[in-house]
MIDOPA-627261 format. One line per field, with one value per atom (N, C-alpha, C, O): residue number from 1; atom name; x, y, z. Coordinates in Angstrom, 2 decimals. Each point is the difference from the previous one (the first is absolute). Example, Ala and Ser with C-alpha at 12.3 -4.5 7.8 and 13.67 -1.06 7.14 Angstrom:
BEGIN
num = [1; 1; 1; 1; 2; 2; 2; 2]
atome = [N; CA; C; O; N; CA; C; O]
c1 = [13.19; -0.89; 0.90; 1.04; -1.39; 0.82; -0.77; 0.51]
c2 = [-5.69; 1.19; 1.20; -0.02; 1.07; 1.19; 1.09; 1.11]
c3 = [7.80; 0.00; 0.00; 0.66; -1.38; 0.06; 0.73; 0.17]
END
This chain:
BEGIN
num = [1; 1; 1; 1; 2; 2; 2; 2; 3; 3; 3; 3; 4; 4; 4; 4; 5; 5; 5; 5; 6; 6; 6; 6; 7; 7; 7; 7; 8; 8; 8; 8; 9; 9; 9; 9; 10; 10; 10; 10; 11; 11; 11; 11; 12; 12; 12; 12; 13; 13; 13; 13; 14; 14; 14; 14; 15; 15; 15; 15; 16; 16; 16; 16; 17; 17; 17; 17; 18; 18; 18; 18; 19; 19; 19; 19; 20; 20; 20; 20; 21; 21; 21; 21; 22; 22; 22; 22; 23; 23; 23; 23; 24; 24; 24; 24; 25; 25; 25; 25; 26; 26; 26; 26; 27; 27; 27; 27; 28; 28; 28; 28; 29; 29; 29; 29; 30; 30; 30; 30; 31; 31; 31; 31; 32; 32; 32; 32; 33; 33; 33; 33; 34; 34; 34; 34; 35; 35; 35; 35; 36; 36; 36; 36; 37; 37; 37; 37; 38; 38; 38; 38; 39; 39; 39; 39; 40; 40; 40; 40; 41; 41; 41; 41; 42; 42; 42; 42; 43; 43; 43; 43; 44; 44; 44; 44; 45; 45; 45; 45; 46; 46; 46; 46; 47; 47; 47; 47; 48; 48; 48; 48; 49; 49; 49; 49; 50; 50; 50; 50; 51; 51; 51; 51; 52; 52; 52; 52; 53; 53; 53; 53; 54; 54; 54; 54; 55; 55; 55; 55; 56; 56; 56; 56; 57; 57; 57; 57; 58; 58; 58; 58; 59; 59; 59; 59; 60; 60; 60; 60; 61; 61; 61; 61; 62; 62; 62; 62; 63; 63; 63; 63; 64; 64; 64; 64; 65; 65; 65; 65; 66; 66; 66; 66; 67; 67; 67; 67; 68; 68; 68; 68; 69; 69; 69; 69; 70; 70; 70; 70; 71; 71; 71; 71; 72; 72; 72; 72; 73; 73; 73; 73; 74; 74; 74; 74; 75; 75; 75; 75; 76; 76; 76; 76; 77; 77; 77; 77; 78; 78; 78; 78; 79; 79; 79; 79; 80; 80; 80; 80; 81; 81; 81; 81; 82; 82; 82; 82; 83; 83; 83; 83; 84; 84; 84; 84; 85; 85; 85; 85; 86; 86; 86; 86; 87; 87; 87; 87; 88; 88; 88; 88; 89; 89; 89; 89; 90; 90; 90; 90; 91; 91; 91; 91; 92; 92; 92; 92; 93; 93; 93; 93]
atome = [N; CA; C; O; N; CA; C; O; N; CA; C; O; N; CA; C; O; N; CA; C; O; N; CA; C; O; N; CA; C; O; N; CA; C; O; N; CA; C; O; N; CA; C; O; N; CA; C; O; N; CA; C; O; N; CA; C; O; N; CA; C; O; N; CA; C; O; N; CA; C; O; N; CA; C; O; N; CA; C; O; N; CA; C; O; N; CA; C; O; N; CA; C; O; N; CA; C; O; N; CA; C; O; N; CA; C; O; N; CA; C; O; N; CA; C; O; N; CA; C; O; N; CA; C; O; N; CA; C; O; N; CA; C; O; N; CA; C; O; N; CA; C; O; N; CA; C; O; N; CA; C; O; N; CA; C; O; N; CA; C; O; N; CA; C; O; N; CA; C; O; N; CA; C; O; N; CA; C; O; N; CA; C; O; N; CA; C; O; N; CA; C; O; N; CA; C; O; N; CA; C; O; N; CA; C; O; N; CA; C; O; N; CA; C; O; N; CA; C; O; N; CA; C; O; N; CA; C; O; N; CA; C; O; N; CA; C; O; N; CA; C; O; N; CA; C; O; N; CA; C; O; N; CA; C; O; N; CA; C; O; N; CA; C; O; N; CA; C; O; N; CA; C; O; N; CA; C; O; N; CA; C; O; N; CA; C; O; N; CA; C; O; N; CA; C; O; N; CA; C; O; N; CA; C; O; N; CA; C; O; N; CA; C; O; N; CA; C; O; N; CA; C; O; N; CA; C; O; N; CA; C; O; N; CA; C; O; N; CA; C; O; N; CA; C; O; N; CA; C; O; N; CA; C; O; N; CA; C; O; N; CA; C; O; N; CA; C; O; N; CA; C; O; N; CA; C; O; N; CA; C; O; N; CA; C; O; N; CA; C; O; N; CA; C; O; N; CA; C; O; N; CA; C; O; N; CA; C; O; N; CA; C; O; N; CA; C; O]
c1 = [0.89; -0.84; 0.92; 0.96; -1.26; 0.75; -0.07; -0.94; 1.81; 0.07; -1.05; -0.70; 0.35; -0.94; -1.58; -0.79; 0.55; -1.14; 0.18; -1.08; 2.05; 0.06; -0.12; -0.45; 0.59; 0.19; -1.60; -0.52; -0.31; -1.34; -0.78; -1.01; 1.30; -0.84; 0.27; -0.92; 2.12; 0.34; -1.04; -0.37; 0.06; -0.92; -1.29; -0.53; -0.11; -1.17; -1.13; -0.92; 0.82; -0.97; 0.05; -1.02; 2.03; 0.02; -0.33; -0.08; -0.12; -0.63; -1.03; -0.06; -1.04; -1.13; -1.09; -0.86; 1.05; -0.79; 0.47; -0.73; 1.89; 0.36; -0.10; 0.49; -1.18; -0.03; 1.30; 0.93; -0.97; 1.13; 0.80; 1.19; -1.87; 0.44; 0.66; 0.70; -1.09; 0.67; 1.21; 0.66; -0.35; 1.05; 1.33; 0.78; -0.47; 1.39; -0.29; 0.98; -1.91; 0.12; -0.14; -0.18; 0.21; 0.01; 1.01; 1.17; -1.68; 1.25; 0.79; -0.38; 1.55; 0.88; -0.59; 0.26; -1.13; -0.65; -1.09; -0.02; -0.92; -0.89; 0.74; -0.48; 1.60; 0.79; 0.48; -0.23; 0.91; 0.63; -1.31; -0.05; -0.87; -1.16; -0.49; -0.19; -0.09; -0.77; 0.92; -0.30; 1.51; 0.90; 0.29; 0.03; 0.15; 0.19; -0.95; 0.21; -1.51; -1.16; -0.58; -0.56; 0.72; -0.49; 1.08; -0.33; 1.62; 0.94; 0.53; -0.15; 0.75; 0.93; 1.12; 0.11; 0.77; 1.34; 0.96; 1.02; -1.38; 0.81; -0.35; 0.81; -2.13; -0.37; 0.69; 0.43; -0.41; 0.64; 1.55; 0.55; 0.16; 1.24; 0.37; 1.07; -1.89; 0.36; -0.44; 0.49; -1.60; -0.30; 1.18; 0.37; 0.23; 1.19; 1.23; 0.82; -0.90; 1.13; -0.37; 0.92; -2.15; -0.34; 0.04; 0.42; -0.86; 0.01; 1.06; 0.19; 0.67; 0.97; -0.60; -1.15; 2.19; -0.71; -0.26; -0.88; 1.79; -0.09; -1.39; -0.81; 0.58; -1.18; -1.22; -0.96; 1.02; -1.40; 0.04; -1.13; 2.06; -0.34; -0.40; -0.90; 1.29; -0.26; -1.57; -0.75; 0.35; -1.44; -1.00; -1.08; 1.56; -0.75; 0.07; -1.14; 1.84; 0.11; -0.95; -0.85; 0.98; -0.87; -1.40; -0.81; 0.29; -1.30; -0.60; -1.22; 2.12; -0.56; 0.26; -0.80; 2.18; 0.32; -0.32; 0.09; -0.43; -0.46; -1.25; -0.15; -0.79; -1.23; -1.04; 0.15; -1.27; -1.18; -0.73; -0.66; 0.77; -0.63; 0.85; 0.65; -0.56; 0.57; -0.55; -0.89; 1.37; -0.92; 0.90; -0.25; 1.33; 0.65; -0.59; -0.43; 0.39; -0.78; 0.94; 1.16; -1.65; 1.04; 1.06; 1.06; -1.15; 1.19; 0.82; 1.10; -1.26; 0.78; 0.86; 1.20; -1.93; 0.72; 0.66; 0.92; -1.06; 0.92; 1.14; 1.08; -1.14; 1.27; 0.76; 1.21; -1.72; 0.78; 0.69; 1.17; -1.86; 0.63; 1.22; 1.06; -1.23; 1.28; 1.07; 1.21; -1.70; 0.96; 0.91; 1.22; -2.08; 0.85; 0.69; 1.04; -1.47; 0.84; 1.36; 1.02; -1.14; 1.26; 0.79; 1.23; -1.76; 0.75; 0.40; 0.96; -1.93; 0.13; -0.31; -0.91; 1.57; -0.13; -0.12; -0.84; 1.78; -0.13; -0.89; 0.00; -0.86; -1.06; -1.36; -0.95; 1.01; -1.55; -0.23; 0.88; -2.09; -0.23; -0.80; -0.26]
c2 = [-1.11; 0.95; 1.52; 0.12; 0.87; 1.01; 0.93; -0.09; 0.80; 0.65; 0.97; 0.07; 0.79; 0.74; -0.74; 0.53; -1.55; -0.91; -0.39; -0.01; -0.30; -0.54; 1.08; -0.37; 1.49; 1.45; 0.07; 0.04; -0.02; 0.10; -0.79; 0.43; -1.70; -1.17; 0.15; -0.32; 0.79; 0.09; 1.08; -0.01; 0.99; 1.05; -0.05; 1.11; -2.00; -0.30; 0.64; 0.31; -0.05; 1.25; 1.32; 0.68; -0.32; 1.40; -0.05; 1.05; -2.16; -0.13; -0.83; -0.92; 1.19; -0.77; 0.21; -0.84; 1.94; 0.16; -0.73; -0.05; -0.59; -0.60; -1.57; -0.61; 0.08; -1.48; -0.63; 0.52; -1.95; -0.51; -0.56; -0.27; 0.12; -0.15; 1.14; -0.08; 1.27; 1.26; 0.48; 0.92; -1.45; 0.42; 0.10; 0.86; -1.64; -0.04; 1.24; 0.39; 0.07; 1.22; 1.22; 0.99; -0.78; 1.38; 0.84; -0.35; 1.46; 0.95; 0.56; 0.08; 0.27; 0.82; 1.17; 0.36; 0.39; 1.21; -0.26; 0.73; -1.87; -0.24; -0.65; 0.12; -0.82; -0.43; 1.12; 0.08; 0.77; 1.06; 0.93; 0.23; 0.17; 0.67; -0.67; 0.60; -1.97; -0.70; 0.01; 0.45; -1.12; 0.06; 1.43; 0.10; 0.80; 1.37; 0.46; 0.51; -0.55; 0.40; -0.97; 0.53; -1.90; -0.87; -1.00; -0.62; 0.59; -1.02; 0.65; 1.20; -1.91; 0.30; 0.65; 0.29; -0.04; 0.58; -1.06; 0.22; -1.18; -1.55; -0.27; -0.49; 0.83; -0.38; 0.85; -0.47; 1.85; 0.98; -0.24; 0.32; -0.87; -0.18; -1.21; -0.01; -1.01; -1.08; 0.11; -0.66; 1.73; 0.44; 0.75; -0.22; 1.07; 0.65; -0.90; 0.23; -1.37; -0.79; -1.03; -0.41; 0.14; -0.64; 0.67; -0.60; 1.97; 0.76; 0.91; 0.58; -0.35; 0.93; 1.54; 0.35; 0.52; 1.29; 0.97; 0.85; -0.95; 0.82; -0.27; 0.91; -2.20; -0.56; 0.37; 0.55; -0.87; 0.44; 1.59; 0.47; 0.42; 1.37; 0.21; 0.84; -1.37; 0.24; -0.16; 0.90; -2.22; -0.35; 0.99; 0.40; -0.13; 0.95; 1.31; 0.40; 0.21; 1.13; -0.01; 0.88; -1.89; -0.20; -0.12; 0.49; -1.12; -0.28; 1.26; 0.15; 0.68; 0.82; 1.73; 0.94; -0.99; 1.54; 0.71; -0.57; 1.74; 0.78; -0.57; 0.12; -0.79; -0.52; 0.65; 0.13; 0.32; 0.67; -1.37; 0.14; -1.25; -1.28; -0.98; -0.28; -0.42; -1.25; -0.52; 0.59; -1.82; -0.88; 0.00; -0.75; 1.57; -0.04; 0.92; 1.11; -1.45; 0.86; 1.09; -0.16; 1.35; 1.19; 0.01; 0.49; -0.96; -0.47; -0.55; 0.56; -1.78; -1.07; 0.67; -0.24; 1.06; 0.65; 1.07; 0.26; 0.55; 0.86; -0.55; 0.52; -1.52; -0.69; -0.58; 0.17; -0.92; -0.71; 1.01; -0.20; 1.27; 1.07; 0.48; 0.09; 0.25; 0.51; -1.25; 0.20; -1.32; -0.97; -0.37; -0.15; 0.04; -0.11; 1.21; -0.12; 1.22; 1.20; 0.02; 0.37; -0.84; -0.08; -1.32; 0.08; -1.20; -1.17; -0.47; -0.70; 1.25; -0.41; 1.36; -0.12; 1.27; 0.91; 0.07; 0.69; -1.51; -0.04; -0.83; -0.08; -0.62; -0.85; 0.26; -0.78; 2.24; 0.51; -0.15; 0.04; -0.22; -0.20; 1.31; -0.05]
c3 = [0.01; 0.07; -0.12; 0.76; -1.61; -0.05; 1.38; 0.79; -0.63; 1.40; -0.11; 1.01; -2.05; 0.12; 0.31; 0.78; -1.36; 0.31; 1.37; 0.59; 0.12; 1.29; 0.70; 1.09; -1.08; 0.74; -0.02; 1.12; -2.21; 0.02; 0.56; 0.55; -0.56; 0.52; 1.48; 0.75; -0.18; 1.35; 0.89; 1.17; -2.39; 0.38; -0.36; -0.06; -0.20; -0.63; 0.60; -0.76; 2.02; 0.40; -0.55; -0.11; -0.20; -0.60; -1.43; -0.63; 0.08; -1.44; -0.02; -0.81; 1.86; 0.20; -1.43; -0.26; -0.48; -1.31; -1.08; -0.99; 0.99; -1.11; 0.19; 0.95; -1.95; 0.21; -0.25; -0.60; 1.24; 0.13; -1.27; 0.10; -1.24; -1.31; -0.73; -1.00; 1.77; -0.62; 0.74; -0.48; 1.58; 0.67; -0.54; 0.43; -1.28; -0.66; -1.05; -0.64; 0.49; -1.42; 0.74; -0.72; 1.97; 0.78; -0.70; -0.15; -0.26; -0.50; 1.26; 1.17; -1.73; 1.08; 0.50; 1.15; -1.99; 0.40; 1.18; 0.99; -1.16; 1.13; 1.01; 1.12; -1.23; 1.20; 0.90; 1.20; -1.91; 0.84; 0.80; 1.21; -2.15; 0.65; 1.10; 1.06; -1.21; 1.09; 1.41; 1.10; -1.54; 1.25; 0.77; 1.22; -1.97; 0.66; 0.60; 1.10; -1.62; 0.67; 1.23; 0.95; -1.02; 0.89; 0.86; 1.01; -1.60; 0.86; 1.06; 0.20; 0.46; 1.29; -0.55; -1.19; 2.09; -0.15; -0.46; -0.65; 0.99; -0.47; -1.34; -0.79; 0.46; -1.32; -1.14; -1.05; 1.44; -0.83; -0.18; -1.05; 2.10; -0.04; -0.78; -0.61; 0.58; -0.78; -1.59; -0.92; 0.80; -1.44; -0.53; -1.16; 1.91; -0.42; -0.39; -0.89; 1.82; -0.14; -1.43; -0.71; 0.46; -1.20; -1.19; -0.99; 0.88; -1.22; -0.14; -1.07; 2.28; -0.13; 0.42; -0.25; 0.97; 0.21; -1.01; 0.13; -1.37; -1.17; -0.64; -0.17; -0.19; -0.45; 0.73; -0.54; 1.78; 0.89; -0.03; -0.15; 0.26; 0.00; -1.29; -0.07; -1.10; -1.40; -0.11; -0.37; 0.76; -0.07; 0.85; -0.43; 1.54; 0.79; -0.73; -0.26; -0.05; -0.68; -1.11; -0.12; -0.71; -1.36; 0.40; -0.79; 1.98; 0.20; 1.00; 0.10; 0.58; 1.01; -0.20; 0.08; -0.34; -0.03; -1.27; -1.09; 1.20; -1.22; -0.74; -1.22; 2.10; -0.61; 0.70; 1.21; -1.78; 0.86; 0.63; 1.03; -1.55; 0.83; -0.02; -1.01; 2.21; 0.29; 1.07; 0.62; -0.25; 1.15; 1.19; 0.94; -0.91; 1.28; 1.14; -0.34; 1.55; 1.00; 0.03; -0.37; 0.82; 0.01; 0.81; -0.41; 1.57; 1.00; -0.54; -0.06; -0.52; -0.71; -1.17; -0.18; -0.52; -1.10; 0.33; -0.78; 1.78; 0.56; 0.63; -0.26; 1.09; 0.75; -1.01; 0.10; -1.22; -0.77; -1.05; -0.31; -0.23; -0.64; 0.60; -0.62; 1.94; 0.86; 0.12; -0.10; 0.28; 0.02; -1.32; -0.01; -1.07; -1.28; -0.40; -0.66; 0.96; -0.21; 0.55; -0.58; 1.81; 0.77; -0.29; 0.05; -0.33; -0.14; -1.52; -0.33; -0.48; -1.26; -0.98; -0.81; 0.87; -0.49; -1.58; -0.57; -0.08; -1.46; -0.62; -1.23; 1.97; -0.60; -0.34; 0.00; -0.35; -0.41; -1.25; -0.86; 0.67; -1.34; -0.74; -1.20]
END
């Protein structure tokens, strides 16, 4: 089982709206959005280990920053905007 799929299956309650047969097809964008919004700090750390800090930051910026609508909670979007600006500043989209 690929690492991404194992990561998702280990956190199955976060992906309650996705049927079991579609779990392997979860996009990186949905993965990052769900884990940043609803995951624990350990979930976020393991996500960054899985995808890498630059890729996670790039996906976040692509899906949240400079968009009038996104699915991140305002507090989550603000926190991770500050976090990625400090720790991955060259990875904006």
